[in-house]
C-alpha positions as CSV (number, residue, x, y, z in Angstrom):
1,M,0.1,0.0,0.0
2,H,1.1,3.6,-0.9
3,R,2.1,5.5,2.3
4,S,2.7,9.3,1.7
5,L,5.6,11.2,3.5
6,R,2.5,13.0,5.5
7,S,1.4,9.2,6.7
8,S,4.8,8.2,7.6
9,R,5.3,11.3,9.6
10,W,2.1,10.5,11.4
11,F,2.8,6.8,11.9
12,G,5.8,7.5,14.0
13,A,3.5,9.9,16.6
14,A,1.0,6.8,16.7
15,V,3.7,4.4,17.7
16,F,4.6,6.9,20.5
17,V,0.8,7.0,21.6
18,L,0.9,3.2,21.5
19,L,3.7,3.0,23.5
20,V,2.6,5.2,26.1
21,G,-1.1,5.3,26.1
22,V,-2.9,8.6,25.2
23,S,-3.0,9.4,28.9
24,G,0.9,9.5,29.2
25,R,1.4,6.3,31.1
26,V,2.2,2.6,30.3
27,A,-0.7,0.8,30.4
28,V,-1.0,-1.9,33.4
29,G,-3.5,-4.4,34.2
30,Q,-5.1,-4.9,37.5
31,A,-3.3,-7.4,39.7
32,G,-1.7,-9.2,36.6
33,D,-5.1,-9.8,34.9
34,R,-4.4,-10.2,31.3
35,V,-7.6,-9.4,30.1
36,V,-7.8,-6.5,32.2
37,G,-4.5,-5.4,30.6
38,L,-5.7,-6.1,27.0
39,L,-8.8,-4.1,27.9
40,E,-7.0,-0.8,28.9
41,R,-4.5,-1.2,26.0
42,L,-7.2,-1.3,23.5
43,S,-9.5,1.5,25.2
44,N,-6.5,3.7,25.7
45,A,-4.8,3.4,22.3
46,A,-5.8,6.1,19.9
47,G,-7.7,5.0,16.3
48,P,-10.3,7.2,14.8
49,P,-11.7,6.5,11.2
50,G,-8.6,6.3,8.7
51,A,-5.9,6.4,11.7
52,E,-6.0,2.9,13.0
53,E,-2.5,2.3,13.3
54,P,-1.8,1.9,17.1
55,V,-4.8,-0.3,17.5
56,R,-3.9,-2.2,14.5
57,A,-0.6,-2.9,16.5
58,I,-1.9,-4.2,19.4
59,M,-4.4,-6.5,17.3
60,V,-1.6,-7.9,15.0
61,S,0.6,-8.7,18.1
62,E,-2.1,-10.6,19.8
63,M,-3.5,-12.4,16.6
64,K,0.0,-13.6,15.4
65,P,0.6,-16.3,17.6
66,L,-2.9,-17.7,17.4
67,A,-3.3,-17.9,13.9
68,T,-2.5,-21.0,11.5
69,E,-2.1,-18.6,8.4
70,A,-0.1,-15.5,7.6
71,I,-1.7,-12.3,9.0
72,R,-3.3,-10.5,5.7
73,Y,-4.1,-6.9,5.2
74,D,-6.9,-5.7,2.6
75,G,-6.6,-2.1,0.8
76,M,-8.5,-0.4,3.5
77,G,-6.1,-1.6,6.3
78,S,-8.1,-4.0,7.8
79,V,-6.3,-7.1,9.5
80,I,-7.2,-11.0,8.5
81,A,-6.4,-13.7,10.7
82,Q,-7.0,-17.1,9.9
83,Q,-7.2,-20.3,11.8
84,G,-7.9,-23.6,9.6
85,K,-7.6,-24.4,6.0
86,T,-10.8,-26.3,5.3
87,G,-14.5,-26.1,5.8
88,P,-17.1,-23.1,5.8
89,R,-15.5,-19.6,6.0
90,I,-16.4,-17.8,9.2
91,M,-15.9,-14.2,9.5
92,I,-15.6,-12.7,13.2
93,D,-15.8,-9.2,12.9
94,A,-14.9,-6.4,14.9
95,H,-14.2,-2.7,14.1
96,M,-10.9,-0.8,15.2
97,D,-12.1,2.7,14.5
98,E,-13.2,5.0,17.4
99,L,-15.5,8.3,17.3
100,G,-13.1,11.0,16.9
101,G,-12.2,14.0,14.6
102,M,-9.4,15.4,12.9
103,V,-8.0,19.3,12.7
104,R,-10.0,21.1,10.0
105,R,-8.4,24.5,10.2
106,V,-5.9,26.7,12.5
107,T,-6.8,30.1,13.2
108,P,-4.4,33.0,13.3
109,T,-4.9,33.0,17.4
110,G,-4.0,29.7,17.6
111,F,-7.5,28.0,18.0
112,L,-8.3,24.8,16.0
113,S,-11.5,24.2,14.3
114,M,-12.5,20.3,14.2
115,Q,-13.8,18.0,11.5
116,M,-16.0,15.5,13.7
117,L,-15.8,11.7,12.4
118,G,-18.6,9.4,13.5
119,G,-22.2,10.2,15.2
120,W,-21.4,12.6,17.9
121,L,-24.1,14.6,20.0
122,D,-23.3,18.1,20.0
123,Q,-23.6,18.3,23.5
124,A,-21.0,15.8,24.0
125,L,-18.6,18.0,22.7
126,V,-18.0,20.9,24.9
127,D,-15.5,21.4,27.7
128,Q,-13.7,18.2,26.9
129,R,-10.3,16.8,27.0
130,W,-8.8,15.5,23.7
131,I,-5.6,14.4,22.2
132,I,-4.4,15.6,18.7
133,L,-2.0,13.2,17.1
134,G,0.6,15.3,15.8
135,S,4.0,15.0,14.2
136,K,6.1,15.4,17.3
137,G,3.8,13.1,19.5
138,P,0.5,13.7,21.2
139,V,-0.7,17.1,22.0
140,H,-3.1,17.9,24.6
141,A,-6.4,20.2,23.7
142,V,-9.8,21.0,25.3
143,T,-12.8,22.3,23.6
144,G,-13.9,25.5,25.4
145,I,-17.0,26.7,26.5
146,R,-18.4,30.1,27.0
147,D,-18.6,31.3,30.6
148,I,-22.0,31.2,32.6
149,H,-20.8,34.6,33.8
150,V,-21.0,36.2,30.3
151,L,-23.7,33.9,28.7
152,P,-27.0,35.5,28.6
153,A,-29.7,33.8,30.7
154,E,-31.8,32.5,27.6
155,E,-28.9,30.9,26.0
156,R,-28.0,28.9,29.1
157,G,-29.8,25.7,28.3
158,K,-28.9,25.7,24.7
159,V,-26.6,23.3,23.1
160,F,-23.5,24.4,21.4
161,A,-23.6,23.5,17.9
162,R,-20.4,21.9,16.7
163,E,-19.6,24.4,14.2
164,T,-19.2,26.9,17.4
165,V,-16.4,24.7,19.0
166,F,-12.8,25.1,18.9
167,L,-10.0,23.0,20.2
168,D,-7.7,25.2,22.7
169,V,-4.1,23.8,23.0
170,G,-2.9,26.6,24.5
171,A,-0.9,28.5,21.8
172,K,-0.9,32.3,21.1
173,D,-1.1,31.8,17.5
174,A,-0.9,29.8,14.4
175,A,3.3,29.4,14.5
176,A,3.0,28.3,17.8
177,V,0.4,25.3,16.8
178,A,2.9,24.8,14.1
179,A,5.8,24.4,16.1
180,M,3.7,21.9,18.4
181,G,3.7,19.6,14.9
182,V,0.4,20.1,14.7
183,E,-1.4,20.8,11.2
184,P,-4.4,20.6,9.6
185,G,-5.4,16.4,8.8
186,D,-4.1,15.6,12.1
187,P,-6.4,12.8,13.8
188,V,-8.1,13.6,17.0
189,V,-9.2,11.2,19.7
190,P,-11.0,11.7,23.4
191,D,-8.6,12.2,26.1
192,S,-10.4,9.4,28.7
193,P,-7.7,7.1,30.3
194,F,-9.2,3.6,31.3
195,L,-10.0,3.1,35.0
196,V,-11.5,-0.1,37.0
197,M,-14.3,1.3,38.8
198,S,-15.0,0.7,42.6
199,G,-16.0,-2.7,42.9
200,G,-13.9,-4.3,40.5
201,G,-16.8,-5.5,38.0
202,S,-17.0,-2.5,35.7
203,Y,-14.4,-0.6,33.7
204,L,-14.3,3.1,32.4
205,G,-12.8,4.4,29.5
206,K,-13.2,5.5,25.8
207,A,-13.9,3.8,22.8
208,W,-15.6,0.6,23.8
209,D,-17.4,1.0,20.6
210,D,-15.9,-1.0,19.3
211,R,-12.7,-1.8,21.4
212,I,-14.8,-4.1,23.5
213,G,-15.7,-6.1,20.3
214,C,-11.9,-6.1,19.6
215,A,-11.2,-7.9,22.7
216,V,-13.9,-10.4,22.3
217,L,-12.6,-11.5,18.9
218,L,-8.9,-11.7,20.6
219,E,-9.7,-13.7,23.3
220,A,-12.2,-16.1,21.3
221,M,-9.5,-16.5,19.0
222,R,-7.2,-17.5,21.6
223,R,-9.4,-20.3,22.7
224,T,-10.3,-21.4,19.4
225,A,-6.6,-21.7,18.6
226,S,-6.5,-25.0,20.8
227,L,-9.8,-26.3,20.3
228,P,-11.0,-28.6,17.3
229,H,-13.5,-27.0,15.1
230,A,-14.5,-27.8,11.5
231,N,-14.3,-24.4,9.9
232,Q,-12.2,-21.7,8.4
233,L,-12.0,-19.1,10.9
234,F,-11.6,-15.5,9.8
235,Y,-10.8,-13.0,12.4
236,V,-11.2,-9.8,11.0
237,A,-10.4,-6.2,12.8
238,T,-12.1,-3.8,10.3
239,T,-11.2,0.1,9.5
240,Q,-13.6,2.8,9.6
241,E,-16.8,1.4,10.6
242,E,-17.8,4.7,12.4
243,V,-17.9,6.5,8.8
244,G,-19.8,3.9,7.1
245,L,-19.0,0.4,7.5
246,R,-16.0,1.2,4.7
247,G,-13.5,-1.4,5.9
248,A,-15.9,-4.2,6.1
249,R,-17.2,-3.8,2.6
250,A,-13.4,-4.3,1.6
251,A,-12.9,-7.0,4.0
252,V,-16.0,-9.0,2.9
253,A,-14.6,-8.9,-0.7
254,A,-11.2,-10.4,0.7
255,V,-12.7,-12.8,2.8
256,K,-15.8,-14.1,1.1
257,P,-17.7,-15.5,4.0
258,D,-19.8,-18.3,4.4
259,I,-21.4,-17.1,7.5
260,G,-20.6,-13.6,9.6
261,I,-20.6,-12.7,13.4
262,A,-20.4,-9.2,14.1
263,L,-19.1,-8.0,17.7
264,E,-20.2,-4.9,18.9
265,G,-21.1,-2.6,21.6
266,G,-24.5,-2.8,22.9
267,I,-26.9,0.3,24.0
268,T,-28.3,0.1,27.3
269,G,-31.4,1.2,28.7
270,D,-30.7,0.9,32.3
271,V,-30.2,4.4,33.4
272,P,-32.8,6.8,34.9
273,G,-35.5,7.7,32.3
274,D,-38.2,5.7,31.0
275,R,-37.6,5.1,27.5
276,P,-38.3,1.6,27.2
277,E,-38.6,1.5,23.0
278,E,-35.2,3.0,23.0
279,T,-33.3,-0.1,24.3
280,Q,-34.1,-2.6,26.8
281,V,-30.7,-4.2,27.3
282,K,-28.9,-3.9,30.7
283,L,-25.4,-3.5,32.0
284,G,-24.4,-6.9,33.8
285,A,-27.2,-8.9,32.6
286,G,-25.4,-10.9,30.0
287,P,-24.3,-10.5,26.2
288,G,-26.6,-9.3,23.6
289,M,-28.0,-9.8,19.8
290,F,-29.6,-7.4,17.6
291,L,-32.7,-8.4,16.2
292,Y,-32.8,-5.3,14.3
293,D,-30.8,-2.1,13.7
294,S,-31.0,0.5,10.8
295,S,-28.5,-1.4,8.8
296,T,-29.3,-4.9,9.4
297,I,-32.4,-7.4,10.0
298,A,-30.6,-10.6,11.6
299,N,-31.0,-13.9,10.0
300,R,-33.8,-15.8,11.9
301,K,-31.9,-19.3,11.8
302,M,-28.8,-17.4,13.2
303,V,-31.1,-16.0,15.9
304,A,-32.1,-19.4,16.5
305,F,-28.7,-21.0,16.7
306,T,-27.2,-18.1,18.8
307,R,-30.1,-18.9,21.5
308,K,-29.8,-22.4,21.1
309,T,-26.1,-22.2,22.0
310,A,-26.5,-19.9,24.9
311,A,-29.3,-22.1,26.3
312,A,-26.9,-24.9,26.4
313,K,-24.5,-23.3,28.1
314,G,-26.4,-21.7,30.7
315,I,-25.4,-18.2,29.6
316,P,-27.9,-15.1,29.6
317,L,-28.6,-13.8,26.2
318,Q,-30.3,-10.2,26.0
319,S,-32.1,-9.3,22.6
320,D,-32.8,-5.9,21.3
321,L,-34.2,-3.6,18.3
322,V,-32.3,-0.5,18.0
323,Q,-33.0,2.5,15.7
324,G,-30.1,4.5,14.5
325,Y,-27.4,2.0,14.7
326,G,-25.6,0.6,11.8
327,D,-22.9,-2.5,12.2
328,D,-20.6,-4.2,9.8
329,S,-22.9,-7.1,9.7
330,A,-24.6,-5.3,7.1
331,E,-21.7,-5.5,4.6
332,M,-21.4,-9.5,5.6
333,Q,-25.1,-9.8,4.9
334,T,-25.2,-8.2,1.4
335,G,-21.6,-8.3,0.1
336,D,-20.3,-11.2,-1.8
337,G,-23.6,-12.8,-2.6
338,G,-24.8,-12.6,0.6
339,A,-24.4,-14.5,4.0
340,P,-26.5,-15.3,7.4
341,T,-25.3,-12.8,10.2
342,I,-25.8,-12.0,13.4
343,N,-24.5,-9.2,15.5
344,L,-23.5,-10.0,19.0
345,V,-22.7,-7.0,21.7
346,V,-21.2,-6.4,24.7
347,P,-23.9,-4.0,26.7
348,V,-22.1,-0.5,27.0
349,R,-23.2,2.4,29.2
350,Y,-22.7,5.6,26.8
351,T,-21.4,4.3,23.7
352,H,-20.6,7.6,21.7
353,S,-19.2,9.8,24.3
354,H,-16.0,10.5,26.0
355,N,-16.7,8.0,28.9
356,G,-18.4,4.3,28.6
357,I,-19.0,1.6,31.1
358,V,-18.7,-2.0,30.3
359,N,-19.0,-5.0,32.8
360,R,-16.6,-7.7,33.1
361,Q,-18.9,-10.7,33.6
362,D,-21.0,-9.7,30.2
363,F,-17.6,-9.7,28.5
364,D,-16.4,-12.8,29.8
365,Q,-19.9,-14.5,28.8
366,A,-19.9,-13.0,25.4
367,V,-16.4,-14.7,25.0
368,E,-17.8,-18.1,26.0
369,L,-20.8,-17.5,23.8
370,L,-18.8,-16.8,20.7
371,T,-16.3,-19.8,21.2
372,A,-19.4,-22.1,21.6
373,M,-20.8,-20.9,18.4
374,L,-17.7,-21.3,16.4
375,V,-16.8,-24.7,17.8
376,Q,-20.5,-26.1,17.0
377,M,-20.5,-24.8,13.7
378,D,-19.7,-27.1,10.6
379,A,-20.3,-27.9,7.3
380,K,-23.7,-29.3,7.8
381,T,-24.9,-26.4,10.5
382,V,-23.4,-23.9,7.7
383,E,-25.7,-25.5,5.3
384,Q,-28.9,-25.3,7.3
385,L,-28.2,-21.9,8.2
386,R,-27.9,-21.0,4.2
387,N,-30.7,-22.8,3.3
388,F,-33.5,-20.6,2.2
389,A,-35.4,-23.2,-0.1
390,P,-38.9,-23.7,1.0
391,A,-40.0,-26.8,2.9
392,P,-41.1,-29.6,0.7
């Protein structure tokens, strides 16, 4: 893949961010817990759409020892790791990119405007800390907010439109910004370091959409590496999902799956406020599956197979229908002739924001469910899932 001077310049900064974490410290797990350490590294890594290099480096380092074939990359930068050379082609997908932005313009007075990448709410943008991935390393920034002492009373309850939000890096002019190694096009990510919440069962951090899916993928891949199965398992970490499922489209063309399983962060409905028609999934109540979202209607046979597998393993399984939500299963479902798909989720509170919460039990059960599904699939099962012929 052609890499310009500009992308080479950014990659050096990205590697620095990967090594020290966006918070400026080396990531360490809780009391030697490998999974916590993995979740911390994935959450802290910077990877907005089109700038997934730090996340890709983590995924590849974890995948290489577990793959039976050489790691491949498609033209969009997605990672394809394979286990097995015969049997049905099962694609397990999680996207590496997170909500973020890029520097749009530097003003003469040293402020920066930002192009948002992904589905941000305007009210989630102001008075937040950010990391700009400049050529000389991470640059800390904050989105300013007008002071209440000068804001007219009639405007105090209004949302600040994203067009009025600027990044403040503490520079006095454009020359000072340039001296920091920052220029238009540089990636921007939330500055929200990972932490274990009180009680130890929940984790706070950024980018759970979809770093939690990336972690489920890696842990399931670790298990299937030592378990018998009758499939070709393609573990795929995709790019640019948050800006239109772009990476998955290319990855599906490369993998040509018979079955597709997307791994995502689910939308919880367990916070104060009675809005049951928005979502019903709860944190700590087990993994979930989407029966419907704005991009995909789940394959009914895949739904039944997932439910049967969960019941056999004693895993609580939530289900939901959510508007305004799209995921990579849409590309697996419709690309290259189509494939039966399901979107499995780990519940996340506050997905498209600086700070989200996930539950460890939900995560562990999602890994167990996915592993069981992959081990149970064989040519006969896949043939049944793909059979749309009317009953005689």
